[in-house]
Predicted model as a PDB file, atoms N, CA, C, CB and O in Angstrom, pLDDT in the B-factor column:
MODEL        1                                                                  
ATOM      1  N   SER A   1      35.260  58.669 146.475  1.00 93.00           N  
ATOM      2  CA  SER A   1      35.463  59.165 144.880  1.00 93.00           C  
ATOM      3  C   SER A   1      37.000  58.924 144.515  1.00 93.00           C  
ATOM      4  CB  SER A   1      35.077  60.962 144.644  1.00 93.00           C  
ATOM      5  O   SER A   1      38.006  59.433 145.008  1.00 93.00           O  
ATOM      6  N   PRO A   2      36.859  57.995 143.502  1.00 94.00           N  
ATOM      7  CA  PRO A   2      37.946  57.718 143.046  1.00 94.00           C  
ATOM      8  C   PRO A   2      38.880  58.566 142.086  1.00 94.00           C  
ATOM      9  CB  PRO A   2      37.679  56.742 142.619  1.00 94.00           C  
ATOM     10  O   PRO A   2      39.776  58.045 141.421  1.00 94.00           O  
ATOM     11  N   MET A   3      38.528  60.205 142.073  1.00 95.00           N  
ATOM     12  CA  MET A   3      38.838  60.974 141.479  1.00 95.00           C  
ATOM     13  C   MET A   3      38.336  62.501 141.837  1.00 95.00           C  
ATOM     14  CB  MET A   3      38.597  60.476 140.448  1.00 95.00           C  
ATOM     15  O   MET A   3      37.295  62.780 142.431  1.00 95.00           O  
ATOM     16  N   VAL A   4      39.292  63.396 141.353  1.00 97.00           N  
ATOM     17  CA  VAL A   4      38.608  65.061 141.520  1.00 97.00           C  
ATOM     18  C   VAL A   4      38.007  64.990 140.546  1.00 97.00           C  
ATOM     19  CB  VAL A   4      39.482  66.492 141.528  1.00 97.00           C  
ATOM     20  O   VAL A   4      38.280  64.360 139.525  1.00 97.00           O  
ATOM     21  N   GLY A   5      36.781  65.888 140.870  1.00 97.00           N  
ATOM     22  CA  GLY A   5      35.868  66.052 139.598  1.00 97.00           C  
ATOM     23  C   GLY A   5      34.484  67.012 140.390  1.00 97.00           C  
ATOM     24  O   GLY A   5      34.582  67.434 141.542  1.00 97.00           O  
ATOM     25  N   THR A   6      33.411  67.203 139.634  1.00 98.00           N  
ATOM     26  CA  THR A   6      31.996  67.449 140.016  1.00 98.00           C  
ATOM     27  C   THR A   6      31.346  66.357 139.861  1.00 98.00           C  
ATOM     28  CB  THR A   6      31.323  68.453 139.322  1.00 98.00           C  
ATOM     29  O   THR A   6      31.586  65.594 138.925  1.00 98.00           O  
ATOM     30  N   PHE A   7      30.197  66.073 140.991  1.00 98.00           N  
ATOM     31  CA  PHE A   7      29.201  65.390 141.098  1.00 98.00           C  
ATOM     32  C   PHE A   7      28.042  65.475 140.829  1.00 98.00           C  
ATOM     33  CB  PHE A   7      29.160  65.184 141.815  1.00 98.00           C  
ATOM     34  O   PHE A   7      27.400  66.326 141.445  1.00 98.00           O  
ATOM     35  N   TYR A   8      27.638  64.987 140.243  1.00 98.00           N  
ATOM     36  CA  TYR A   8      25.946  64.906 139.348  1.00 98.00           C  
ATOM     37  C   TYR A   8      25.311  63.395 139.755  1.00 98.00           C  
ATOM     38  CB  TYR A   8      26.135  64.944 137.160  1.00 98.00           C  
ATOM     39  O   TYR A   8      25.700  62.229 139.813  1.00 98.00           O  
ATOM     40  N   ARG A   9      24.503  63.905 139.917  1.00 98.00           N  
ATOM     41  CA  ARG A   9      23.440  62.750 140.537  1.00 98.00           C  
ATOM     42  C   ARG A   9      22.475  62.391 139.314  1.00 98.00           C  
ATOM     43  CB  ARG A   9      22.404  63.394 141.978  1.00 98.00           C  
ATOM     44  O   ARG A   9      21.701  61.468 139.567  1.00 98.00           O  
ATOM     45  N   ALA A  10      22.411  62.752 138.484  1.00 97.00           N  
ATOM     46  CA  ALA A  10      21.792  62.295 137.117  1.00 97.00           C  
ATOM     47  C   ALA A  10      22.602  62.544 135.983  1.00 97.00           C  
ATOM     48  CB  ALA A  10      20.503  62.957 136.827  1.00 97.00           C  
ATOM     49  O   ALA A  10      23.797  62.842 136.008  1.00 97.00           O  
ATOM     50  N   PRO A  11      21.706  62.369 134.745  1.00 95.00           N  
ATOM     51  CA  PRO A  11      22.744  61.864 133.668  1.00 95.00           C  
ATOM     52  C   PRO A  11      22.499  63.485 133.142  1.00 95.00           C  
ATOM     53  CB  PRO A  11      22.294  60.229 132.433  1.00 95.00           C  
ATOM     54  O   PRO A  11      23.528  63.946 132.648  1.00 95.00           O  
ATOM     55  N   ALA A  12      21.640  64.190 133.150  1.00 94.00           N  
ATOM     56  CA  ALA A  12      21.207  65.580 132.547  1.00 94.00           C  
ATOM     57  C   ALA A  12      20.448  66.474 133.855  1.00 94.00           C  
ATOM     58  CB  ALA A  12      19.998  65.290 131.108  1.00 94.00           C  
ATOM     59  O   ALA A  12      19.991  66.056 134.919  1.00 94.00           O  
ATOM     60  N   PRO A  13      20.506  67.529 133.432  1.00 92.00           N  
ATOM     61  CA  PRO A  13      19.756  68.558 134.745  1.00 92.00           C  
ATOM     62  C   PRO A  13      18.187  68.074 134.261  1.00 92.00           C  
ATOM     63  CB  PRO A  13      20.098  70.816 134.599  1.00 92.00           C  
ATOM     64  O   PRO A  13      17.573  68.241 135.315  1.00 92.00           O  
ATOM     65  N   ASP A  14      17.497  67.726 133.574  1.00 95.00           N  
ATOM     66  CA  ASP A  14      15.991  67.623 133.356  1.00 95.00           C  
ATOM     67  C   ASP A  14      15.514  65.954 133.866  1.00 95.00           C  
ATOM     68  CB  ASP A  14      15.637  67.959 131.518  1.00 95.00           C  
ATOM     69  O   ASP A  14      14.370  65.598 134.151  1.00 95.00           O  
ATOM     70  N   ALA A  15      16.689  65.155 133.872  1.00 97.00           N  
ATOM     71  CA  ALA A  15      16.652  63.677 133.930  1.00 97.00           C  
ATOM     72  C   ALA A  15      16.318  63.471 135.842  1.00 97.00           C  
ATOM     73  CB  ALA A  15      18.453  62.919 133.213  1.00 97.00           C  
ATOM     74  O   ALA A  15      16.644  64.287 136.704  1.00 97.00           O  
ATOM     75  N   PRO A  16      15.673  62.290 136.041  1.00 97.00           N  
ATOM     76  CA  PRO A  16      15.824  61.720 137.290  1.00 97.00           C  
ATOM     77  C   PRO A  16      16.862  61.546 137.814  1.00 97.00           C  
ATOM     78  CB  PRO A  16      15.395  60.781 137.387  1.00 97.00           C  
ATOM     79  O   PRO A  16      17.618  61.421 136.851  1.00 97.00           O  
ATOM     80  N   PRO A  17      17.683  61.407 139.049  1.00 98.00           N  
ATOM     81  CA  PRO A  17      18.644  61.216 139.855  1.00 98.00           C  
ATOM     82  C   PRO A  17      18.972  59.622 139.611  1.00 98.00           C  
ATOM     83  CB  PRO A  17      18.237  61.678 141.301  1.00 98.00           C  
ATOM     84  O   PRO A  17      18.001  58.874 139.492  1.00 98.00           O  
ATOM     85  N   TYR A  18      20.283  59.075 139.531  1.00 98.00           N  
ATOM     86  CA  TYR A  18      20.229  57.889 138.947  1.00 98.00           C  
ATOM     87  C   TYR A  18      20.082  56.785 140.370  1.00 98.00           C  
ATOM     88  CB  TYR A  18      21.638  57.717 137.912  1.00 98.00           C  
ATOM     89  O   TYR A  18      20.216  55.562 140.353  1.00 98.00           O  
ATOM     90  N   VAL A  19      19.810  57.543 141.389  1.00 98.00           N  
ATOM     91  CA  VAL A  19      19.502  56.583 142.738  1.00 98.00           C  
ATOM     92  C   VAL A  19      18.931  57.888 143.787  1.00 98.00           C  
ATOM     93  CB  VAL A  19      21.248  55.591 143.491  1.00 98.00           C  
ATOM     94  O   VAL A  19      19.047  59.104 143.634  1.00 98.00           O  
ATOM     95  N   GLU A  20      18.332  57.163 144.805  1.00 98.00           N  
ATOM     96  CA  GLU A  20      17.692  57.869 145.734  1.00 98.00           C  
ATOM     97  C   GLU A  20      17.865  57.030 146.992  1.00 98.00           C  
ATOM     98  CB  GLU A  20      16.263  58.161 145.339  1.00 98.00           C  
ATOM     99  O   GLU A  20      18.159  55.845 146.838  1.00 98.00           O  
ATOM    100  N   VAL A  21      17.700  57.559 148.326  1.00 98.00           N  
ATOM    101  CA  VAL A  21      18.159  56.972 149.678  1.00 98.00           C  
ATOM    102  C   VAL A  21      17.005  56.037 149.766  1.00 98.00           C  
ATOM    103  CB  VAL A  21      18.337  58.076 151.044  1.00 98.00           C  
ATOM    104  O   VAL A  21      15.855  56.272 149.395  1.00 98.00           O  
ATOM    105  N   GLY A  22      17.554  54.724 150.413  1.00 98.00           N  
ATOM    106  CA  GLY A  22      16.245  53.886 150.281  1.00 98.00           C  
ATOM    107  C   GLY A  22      16.188  52.822 149.423  1.00 98.00           C  
ATOM    108  O   GLY A  22      15.548  51.807 149.696  1.00 98.00           O  
ATOM    109  N   GLN A  23      17.074  53.034 147.962  1.00 98.00           N  
ATOM    110  CA  GLN A  23      16.910  52.364 146.870  1.00 98.00           C  
ATOM    111  C   GLN A  23      17.871  51.216 146.939  1.00 98.00           C  
ATOM    112  CB  GLN A  23      17.055  53.210 145.728  1.00 98.00           C  
ATOM    113  O   GLN A  23      19.035  51.457 147.260  1.00 98.00           O  
ATOM    114  N   ARG A  24      17.475  49.921 146.655  1.00 98.00           N  
ATOM    115  CA  ARG A  24      18.438  49.135 146.387  1.00 98.00           C  
ATOM    116  C   ARG A  24      19.206  49.368 145.195  1.00 98.00           C  
ATOM    117  CB  ARG A  24      17.986  48.014 146.397  1.00 98.00           C  
ATOM    118  O   ARG A  24      18.826  49.782 144.100  1.00 98.00           O  
ATOM    119  N   VAL A  25      20.389  49.023 145.601  1.00 98.00           N  
ATOM    120  CA  VAL A  25      21.450  48.802 144.126  1.00 98.00           C  
ATOM    121  C   VAL A  25      22.128  47.752 143.957  1.00 98.00           C  
ATOM    122  CB  VAL A  25      22.567  49.721 143.942  1.00 98.00           C  
ATOM    123  O   VAL A  25      22.476  47.111 144.949  1.00 98.00           O  
ATOM    124  N   THR A  26      22.408  47.410 142.909  1.00 98.00           N  
ATOM    125  CA  THR A  26      23.163  45.942 142.480  1.00 98.00           C  
ATOM    126  C   THR A  26      24.940  46.480 142.055  1.00 98.00           C  
ATOM    127  CB  THR A  26      22.132  45.075 140.709  1.00 98.00           C  
ATOM    128  O   THR A  26      25.355  47.602 141.764  1.00 98.00           O  
ATOM    129  N   LYS A  27      25.636  45.235 142.169  1.00 98.00           N  
ATOM    130  CA  LYS A  27      26.908  45.732 141.698  1.00 98.00           C  
ATOM    131  C   LYS A  27      26.825  45.944 140.145  1.00 98.00           C  
ATOM    132  CB  LYS A  27      28.066  44.726 142.089  1.00 98.00           C  
ATOM    133  O   LYS A  27      26.245  45.220 139.335  1.00 98.00           O  
ATOM    134  N   GLY A  28      27.680  47.334 139.859  1.00 98.00           N  
ATOM    135  CA  GLY A  28      27.858  47.408 138.506  1.00 98.00           C  
ATOM    136  C   GLY A  28      26.665  48.504 138.275  1.00 98.00           C  
ATOM    137  O   GLY A  28      26.602  48.895 137.109  1.00 98.00           O  
ATOM    138  N   GLN A  29      25.842  48.990 139.048  1.00 98.00           N  
ATOM    139  CA  GLN A  29      24.938  49.739 138.565  1.00 98.00           C  
ATOM    140  C   GLN A  29      25.322  51.302 139.105  1.00 98.00           C  
ATOM    141  CB  GLN A  29      23.542  49.143 138.990  1.00 98.00           C  
ATOM    142  O   GLN A  29      25.878  51.557 140.174  1.00 98.00           O  
ATOM    143  N   THR A  30      24.903  52.224 138.139  1.00 98.00           N  
ATOM    144  CA  THR A  30      25.652  53.595 137.714  1.00 98.00           C  
ATOM    145  C   THR A  30      25.124  54.507 139.029  1.00 98.00           C  
ATOM    146  CB  THR A  30      25.086  54.323 135.942  1.00 98.00           C  
ATOM    147  O   THR A  30      23.897  54.583 138.953  1.00 98.00           O  
ATOM    148  N   LEU A  31      25.499  55.033 139.897  1.00 98.00           N  
ATOM    149  CA  LEU A  31      25.486  55.861 141.030  1.00 98.00           C  
ATOM    150  C   LEU A  31      25.447  56.989 140.982  1.00 98.00           C  
ATOM    151  CB  LEU A  31      26.268  55.747 141.691  1.00 98.00           C  
ATOM    152  O   LEU A  31      24.948  57.603 141.924  1.00 98.00           O  
ATOM    153  N   CYS A  32      26.010  57.730 139.758  1.00 98.00           N  
ATOM    154  CA  CYS A  32      26.124  59.210 139.472  1.00 98.00           C  
ATOM    155  C   CYS A  32      27.479  59.433 138.455  1.00 98.00           C  
ATOM    156  CB  CYS A  32      26.295  60.089 141.014  1.00 98.00           C  
ATOM    157  O   CYS A  32      28.068  58.586 137.783  1.00 98.00           O  
ATOM    158  N   ILE A  33      27.708  60.665 138.575  1.00 98.00           N  
ATOM    159  CA  ILE A  33      28.333  60.798 136.778  1.00 98.00           C  
ATOM    160  C   ILE A  33      29.584  61.870 137.828  1.00 98.00           C  
ATOM    161  CB  ILE A  33      26.807  61.985 134.896  1.00 98.00           C  
ATOM    162  O   ILE A  33      29.283  62.606 138.767  1.00 98.00           O  
ATOM    163  N   LEU A  34      30.401  61.719 137.493  1.00 98.00           N  
ATOM    164  CA  LEU A  34      31.497  62.581 137.979  1.00 98.00           C  
ATOM    165  C   LEU A  34      32.460  63.357 136.986  1.00 98.00           C  
ATOM    166  CB  LEU A  34      32.318  61.744 138.778  1.00 98.00           C  
ATOM    167  O   LEU A  34      33.351  62.690 136.461  1.00 98.00           O  
ATOM    168  N   GLU A  35      32.367  64.649 136.695  1.00 97.00           N  
ATOM    169  CA  GLU A  35      32.860  65.271 135.913  1.00 97.00           C  
ATOM    170  C   GLU A  35      34.246  65.756 135.957  1.00 97.00           C  
ATOM    171  CB  GLU A  35      32.155  66.007 135.809  1.00 97.00           C  
ATOM    172  O   GLU A  35      34.483  66.743 136.654  1.00 97.00           O  
ATOM    173  N   ALA A  36      35.330  65.104 135.203  1.00 95.00           N  
ATOM    174  CA  ALA A  36      36.736  65.603 135.422  1.00 95.00           C  
ATOM    175  C   ALA A  36      37.503  66.063 134.286  1.00 95.00           C  
ATOM    176  CB  ALA A  36      37.509  64.610 136.007  1.00 95.00           C  
ATOM    177  O   ALA A  36      38.033  65.188 133.601  1.00 95.00           O  
ATOM    178  N   MET A  37      37.643  67.124 133.999  1.00 92.00           N  
ATOM    179  CA  MET A  37      38.243  67.790 132.781  1.00 92.00           C  
ATOM    180  C   MET A  37      37.101  67.396 131.533  1.00 92.00           C  
ATOM    181  CB  MET A  37      39.966  67.134 132.459  1.00 92.00           C  
ATOM    182  O   MET A  37      37.281  66.734 130.511  1.00 92.00           O  
ATOM    183  N   LYS A  38      36.106  67.943 131.944  1.00 92.00           N  
ATOM    184  CA  LYS A  38      35.115  67.900 131.067  1.00 92.00           C  
ATOM    185  C   LYS A  38      34.636  66.377 130.340  1.00 92.00           C  
ATOM    186  CB  LYS A  38      35.571  68.874 130.096  1.00 92.00           C  
ATOM    187  O   LYS A  38      33.999  66.262 129.293  1.00 92.00           O  
ATOM    188  N   LEU A  39      35.003  65.572 130.980  1.00 95.00           N  
ATOM    189  CA  LEU A  39      34.914  63.983 130.684  1.00 95.00           C  
ATOM    190  C   LEU A  39      33.839  63.672 131.578  1.00 95.00           C  
ATOM    191  CB  LEU A  39      36.325  63.018 131.012  1.00 95.00           C  
ATOM    192  O   LEU A  39      33.931  64.148 132.710  1.00 95.00           O  
ATOM    193  N   MET A  40      32.764  62.918 131.285  1.00 96.00           N  
ATOM    194  CA  MET A  40      31.692  62.444 132.262  1.00 96.00           C  
ATOM    195  C   MET A  40      32.131  61.274 132.423  1.00 96.00           C  
ATOM    196  CB  MET A  40      30.225  62.457 131.877  1.00 96.00           C  
ATOM    197  O   MET A  40      32.540  60.579 131.493  1.00 96.00           O  
ATOM    198  N   ASN A  41      32.098  60.918 133.636  1.00 97.00           N  
ATOM    199  CA  ASN A  41      32.943  59.420 134.103  1.00 97.00           C  
ATOM    200  C   ASN A  41      31.601  58.605 135.250  1.00 97.00           C  
ATOM    201  CB  ASN A  41      34.929  59.941 135.320  1.00 97.00           C  
ATOM    202  O   ASN A  41      31.310  58.891 136.412  1.00 97.00           O  
ATOM    203  N   GLU A  42      31.029  57.542 134.327  1.00 97.00           N  
ATOM    204  CA  GLU A  42      30.192  56.868 135.232  1.00 97.00           C  
ATOM    205  C   GLU A  42      30.408  56.492 136.399  1.00 97.00           C  
ATOM    206  CB  GLU A  42      29.860  56.005 134.847  1.00 97.00           C  
ATOM    207  O   GLU A  42      31.568  56.106 136.253  1.00 97.00           O  
ATOM    208  N   LEU A  43      30.138  56.283 137.610  1.00 97.00           N  
ATOM    209  CA  LEU A  43      30.582  55.840 139.130  1.00 97.00           C  
ATOM    210  C   LEU A  43      29.529  54.598 138.795  1.00 97.00           C  
ATOM    211  CB  LEU A  43      30.216  57.105 140.769  1.00 97.00           C  
ATOM    212  O   LEU A  43      28.411  54.711 138.292  1.00 97.00           O  
ATOM    213  N   GLN A  44      30.158  53.460 139.189  1.00 97.00           N  
ATOM    214  CA  GLN A  44      29.398  52.298 139.401  1.00 97.00           C  
ATOM    215  C   GLN A  44      29.186  51.579 140.836  1.00 97.00           C  
ATOM    216  CB  GLN A  44      29.962  51.418 138.571  1.00 97.00           C  
ATOM    217  O   GLN A  44      30.211  51.641 141.515  1.00 97.00           O  
ATOM    218  N   SER A  45      28.355  51.064 141.322  1.00 97.00           N  
ATOM    219  CA  SER A  45      28.502  50.644 142.566  1.00 97.00           C  
ATOM    220  C   SER A  45      29.253  49.303 142.772  1.00 97.00           C  
ATOM    221  CB  SER A  45      27.258  50.605 143.092  1.00 97.00           C  
ATOM    222  O   SER A  45      29.108  48.380 141.969  1.00 97.00           O  
ATOM    223  N   GLU A  46      30.200  49.190 144.055  1.00 96.00           N  
ATOM    224  CA  GLU A  46      31.106  48.076 144.061  1.00 96.00           C  
ATOM    225  C   GLU A  46      30.546  46.802 144.495  1.00 96.00           C  
ATOM    226  CB  GLU A  46      32.199  48.364 144.865  1.00 96.00           C  
ATOM    227  O   GLU A  46      31.200  45.760 144.472  1.00 96.00           O  
ATOM    228  N   VAL A  47      28.975  46.907 145.009  1.00 97.00           N  
ATOM    229  CA  VAL A  47      28.447  46.250 145.963  1.00 97.00           C  
ATOM    230  C   VAL A  47      26.943  46.296 145.879  1.00 97.00           C  
ATOM    231  CB  VAL A  47      28.952  46.714 147.139  1.00 97.00           C  
ATOM    232  O   VAL A  47      26.424  47.372 145.584  1.00 97.00           O  
ATOM    233  N   ASP A  48      26.254  45.329 146.087  1.00 98.00           N  
ATOM    234  CA  ASP A  48      24.863  45.029 145.992  1.00 98.00           C  
ATOM    235  C   ASP A  48      24.385  45.497 147.490  1.00 98.00           C  
ATOM    236  CB  ASP A  48      24.568  43.364 145.591  1.00 98.00           C  
ATOM    237  O   ASP A  48      24.967  44.845 148.356  1.00 98.00           O  
ATOM    238  N   GLY A  49      23.383  46.558 148.051  1.00 98.00           N  
ATOM    239  CA  GLY A  49      23.317  47.038 149.038  1.00 98.00           C  
ATOM    240  C   GLY A  49      21.983  48.140 148.924  1.00 98.00           C  
ATOM    241  O   GLY A  49      21.489  48.396 147.826  1.00 98.00           O  
ATOM    242  N   VAL A  50      21.576  48.627 149.941  1.00 98.00           N  
ATOM    243  CA  VAL A  50      20.564  49.597 150.112  1.00 98.00           C  
ATOM    244  C   VAL A  50      21.331  51.136 150.245  1.00 98.00           C  
ATOM    245  CB  VAL A  50      19.653  49.162 151.479  1.00 98.00           C  
ATOM    246  O   VAL A  50      22.132  51.310 151.163  1.00 98.00           O  
ATOM    247  N   VAL A  51      21.060  52.127 149.363  1.00 98.00           N  
ATOM    248  CA  VAL A  51      21.607  53.305 149.872  1.00 98.00           C  
ATOM    249  C   VAL A  51      20.853  54.047 150.640  1.00 98.00           C  
ATOM    250  CB  VAL A  51      22.017  54.042 148.991  1.00 98.00           C  
ATOM    251  O   VAL A  51      19.720  54.480 150.433  1.00 98.00           O  
ATOM    252  N   ARG A  52      21.862  54.225 151.944  1.00 98.00           N  
ATOM    253  CA  ARG A  52      21.643  54.892 152.857  1.00 98.00           C  
ATOM    254  C   ARG A  52      21.853  56.467 153.401  1.00 98.00           C  
ATOM    255  CB  ARG A  52      22.031  54.239 153.365  1.00 98.00           C  
ATOM    256  O   ARG A  52      21.261  57.151 154.235  1.00 98.00           O  
ATOM    257  N   GLU A  53      22.851  56.667 152.620  1.00 98.00           N  
ATOM    258  CA  GLU A  53      23.141  58.129 152.533  1.00 98.00           C  
ATOM    259  C   GLU A  53      23.814  58.570 151.198  1.00 98.00           C  
ATOM    260  CB  GLU A  53      24.057  58.529 153.703  1.00 98.00           C  
ATOM    261  O   GLU A  53      24.570  57.850 150.545  1.00 98.00           O  
ATOM    262  N   ILE A  54      23.512  59.614 150.931  1.00 98.00           N  
ATOM    263  CA  ILE A  54      23.923  60.249 149.954  1.00 98.00           C  
ATOM    264  C   ILE A  54      24.901  61.270 150.257  1.00 98.00           C  
ATOM    265  CB  ILE A  54      22.936  60.686 149.353  1.00 98.00           C  
ATOM    266  O   ILE A  54      24.252  62.316 150.243  1.00 98.00           O  
ATOM    267  N   CYS A  55      26.058  61.528 150.513  1.00 98.00           N  
ATOM    268  CA  CYS A  55      26.844  62.519 151.443  1.00 98.00           C  
ATOM    269  C   CYS A  55      27.190  63.517 150.681  1.00 98.00           C  
ATOM    270  CB  CYS A  55      28.085  62.006 152.127  1.00 98.00           C  
ATOM    271  O   CYS A  55      27.991  64.245 151.268  1.00 98.00           O  
ATOM    272  N   VAL A  56      26.899  63.918 149.476  1.00 97.00           N  
ATOM    273  CA  VAL A  56      27.315  64.702 148.443  1.00 97.00           C  
ATOM    274  C   VAL A  56      26.332  65.729 147.607  1.00 97.00           C  
ATOM    275  CB  VAL A  56      27.845  63.797 147.610  1.00 97.00           C  
ATOM    276  O   VAL A  56      25.516  65.024 147.014  1.00 97.00           O  
ATOM    277  N   GLN A  57      26.133  66.900 147.376  1.00 97.00           N  
ATOM    278  CA  GLN A  57      25.090  67.781 146.634  1.00 97.00           C  
ATOM    279  C   GLN A  57      25.178  67.561 145.451  1.00 97.00           C  
ATOM    280  CB  GLN A  57      25.152  69.157 146.764  1.00 97.00           C  
ATOM    281  O   GLN A  57      26.178  66.994 145.012  1.00 97.00           O  
ATOM    282  N   ASN A  58      24.271  67.910 144.732  1.00 97.00           N  
ATOM    283  CA  ASN A  58      24.319  67.686 143.345  1.00 97.00           C  
ATOM    284  C   ASN A  58      25.063  69.006 143.023  1.00 97.00           C  
ATOM    285  CB  ASN A  58      22.836  67.436 142.597  1.00 97.00           C  
ATOM    286  O   ASN A  58      24.888  70.032 143.681  1.00 97.00           O  
ATOM    287  N   GLY A  59      26.061  68.891 141.768  1.00 97.00           N  
ATOM    288  CA  GLY A  59      26.985  70.123 141.230  1.00 97.00           C  
ATOM    289  C   GLY A  59      28.137  70.385 142.418  1.00 97.00           C  
ATOM    290  O   GLY A  59      29.019  71.213 142.191  1.00 97.00           O  
ATOM    291  N   GLU A  60      28.117  69.868 143.326  1.00 98.00           N  
ATOM    292  CA  GLU A  60      29.773  70.082 143.988  1.00 98.00           C  
ATOM    293  C   GLU A  60      30.588  69.475 143.849  1.00 98.00           C  
ATOM    294  CB  GLU A  60      30.055  70.083 145.127  1.00 98.00           C  
ATOM    295  O   GLU A  60      30.491  68.290 143.530  1.00 98.00           O  
ATOM    296  N   PRO A  61      31.826  70.169 144.069  1.00 98.00           N  
ATOM    297  CA  PRO A  61      33.107  69.436 143.942  1.00 98.00           C  
ATOM    298  C   PRO A  61      33.602  68.318 144.844  1.00 98.00           C  
ATOM    299  CB  PRO A  61      34.037  70.333 144.004  1.00 98.00           C  
ATOM    300  O   PRO A  61      33.387  68.363 146.056  1.00 98.00           O  
ATOM    301  N   VAL A  62      34.288  67.276 144.250  1.00 98.00           N  
ATOM    302  CA  VAL A  62      34.736  65.996 145.372  1.00 98.00           C  
ATOM    303  C   VAL A  62      35.918  66.128 145.116  1.00 98.00           C  
ATOM    304  CB  VAL A  62      34.246  64.358 145.233  1.00 98.00           C  
ATOM    305  O   VAL A  62      36.499  66.777 144.247  1.00 98.00           O  
ATOM    306  N   GLU A  63      36.421  65.181 146.282  1.00 97.00           N  
ATOM    307  CA  GLU A  63      37.977  65.440 146.468  1.00 97.00           C  
ATOM    308  C   GLU A  63      38.307  64.190 146.398  1.00 97.00           C  
ATOM    309  CB  GLU A  63      38.557  66.163 147.795  1.00 97.00           C  
ATOM    310  O   GLU A  63      37.463  63.503 146.973  1.00 97.00           O  
ATOM    311  N   TYR A  64      39.702  63.194 145.666  1.00 97.00           N  
ATOM    312  CA  TYR A  64      39.964  61.985 145.966  1.00 97.00           C  
ATOM    313  C   TYR A  64      39.642  61.052 146.962  1.00 97.00           C  
ATOM    314  CB  TYR A  64      40.824  62.010 145.967  1.00 97.00           C  
ATOM    315  O   TYR A  64      40.068  61.408 148.060  1.00 97.00           O  
ATOM    316  N   GLY A  65      39.085  60.061 146.967  1.00 96.00           N  
ATOM    317  CA  GLY A  65      38.887  59.316 148.729  1.00 96.00           C  
ATOM    318  C   GLY A  65      37.813  59.853 149.347  1.00 96.00           C  
ATOM    319  O   GLY A  65      37.638  59.529 150.522  1.00 96.00           O  
ATOM    320  N   GLN A  66      36.818  60.828 148.677  1.00 98.00           N  
ATOM    321  CA  GLN A  66      35.776  61.349 149.581  1.00 98.00           C  
ATOM    322  C   GLN A  66      34.650  60.463 149.554  1.00 98.00           C  
ATOM    323  CB  GLN A  66      35.334  62.733 149.229  1.00 98.00           C  
ATOM    324  O   GLN A  66      34.469  60.009 148.424  1.00 98.00           O  
ATOM    325  N   VAL A  67      33.764  60.031 150.484  1.00 97.00           N  
ATOM    326  CA  VAL A  67      32.788  59.083 150.525  1.00 97.00           C  
ATOM    327  C   VAL A  67      31.519  60.107 150.294  1.00 97.00           C  
ATOM    328  CB  VAL A  67      32.817  58.153 151.957  1.00 97.00           C  
ATOM    329  O   VAL A  67      31.107  61.057 150.961  1.00 97.00           O  
ATOM    330  N   LEU A  68      31.090  59.526 149.103  1.00 98.00           N  
ATOM    331  CA  LEU A  68      30.081  59.943 148.249  1.00 98.00           C  
ATOM    332  C   LEU A  68      28.725  59.140 148.826  1.00 98.00           C  
ATOM    333  CB  LEU A  68      30.502  59.601 146.650  1.00 98.00           C  
ATOM    334  O   LEU A  68      27.967  59.958 149.346  1.00 98.00           O  
ATOM    335  N   PHE A  69      28.367  58.200 148.864  1.00 98.00           N  
ATOM    336  CA  PHE A  69      27.553  57.361 149.428  1.00 98.00           C  
ATOM    337  C   PHE A  69      27.832  56.414 150.524  1.00 98.00           C  
ATOM    338  CB  PHE A  69      27.164  56.784 148.570  1.00 98.00           C  
ATOM    339  O   PHE A  69      28.947  56.013 150.858  1.00 98.00           O  
ATOM    340  N   ARG A  70      26.753  56.117 151.021  1.00 98.00           N  
ATOM    341  CA  ARG A  70      26.521  54.986 152.038  1.00 98.00           C  
ATOM    342  C   ARG A  70      25.787  54.217 152.129  1.00 98.00           C  
ATOM    343  CB  ARG A  70      26.391  55.183 152.946  1.00 98.00           C  
ATOM    344  O   ARG A  70      24.695  54.366 152.678  1.00 98.00           O  
ATOM    345  N   ILE A  71      26.280  52.985 151.508  1.00 98.00           N  
ATOM    346  CA  ILE A  71      25.335  51.733 151.508  1.00 98.00           C  
ATOM    347  C   ILE A  71      25.479  50.494 151.850  1.00 98.00           C  
ATOM    348  CB  ILE A  71      24.970  51.505 150.537  1.00 98.00           C  
ATOM    349  O   ILE A  71      26.409  49.855 151.358  1.00 98.00           O  
ATOM    350  N   GLU A  72      24.488  49.825 152.868  1.00 98.00           N  
ATOM    351  CA  GLU A  72      24.001  49.178 153.680  1.00 98.00           C  
ATOM    352  C   GLU A  72      24.200  47.696 152.661  1.00 98.00           C  
ATOM    353  CB  GLU A  72      22.531  49.807 154.197  1.00 98.00           C  
ATOM    354  O   GLU A  72      23.460  47.352 151.740  1.00 98.00           O  
ATOM    355  N   LEU A  73      25.289  47.073 153.106  1.00 96.00           N  
ATOM    356  CA  LEU A  73      25.338  45.903 152.077  1.00 96.00           C  
ATOM    357  C   LEU A  73      24.119  44.880 152.418  1.00 96.00           C  
ATOM    358  CB  LEU A  73      26.870  45.070 152.169  1.00 96.00           C  
ATOM    359  O   LEU A  73      23.375  45.088 153.377  1.00 96.00           O  
ATOM    360  N   GLU A  74      23.953  43.606 151.440  1.00 86.00           N  
ATOM    361  CA  GLU A  74      22.753  43.101 151.571  1.00 86.00           C  
ATOM    362  C   GLU A  74      23.393  41.431 151.833  1.00 86.00           C  
ATOM    363  CB  GLU A  74      21.674  43.485 150.148  1.00 86.00           C  
ATOM    364  O   GLU A  74      22.617  40.494 152.022  1.00 86.00           O  
TER     365      GLU A  74                                                      
ENDMDL                                                                          
END                                                                             
């Protein structure tokens, strides 16, 4: 995580998650939202690859430097 905040997998409670395990992602694609001080920050993938693990549950607080996703590079 690039910041301390709350992890959200989707843009709204009733919306589908941005990504699922096994999904291919591209550099710049939104992976999640991190809420910090009431600001919603979209976190984007830095690589092309396949999501192999989502390491945090929806709504959980995260720390700076915490692993959020494991992505297998293509």
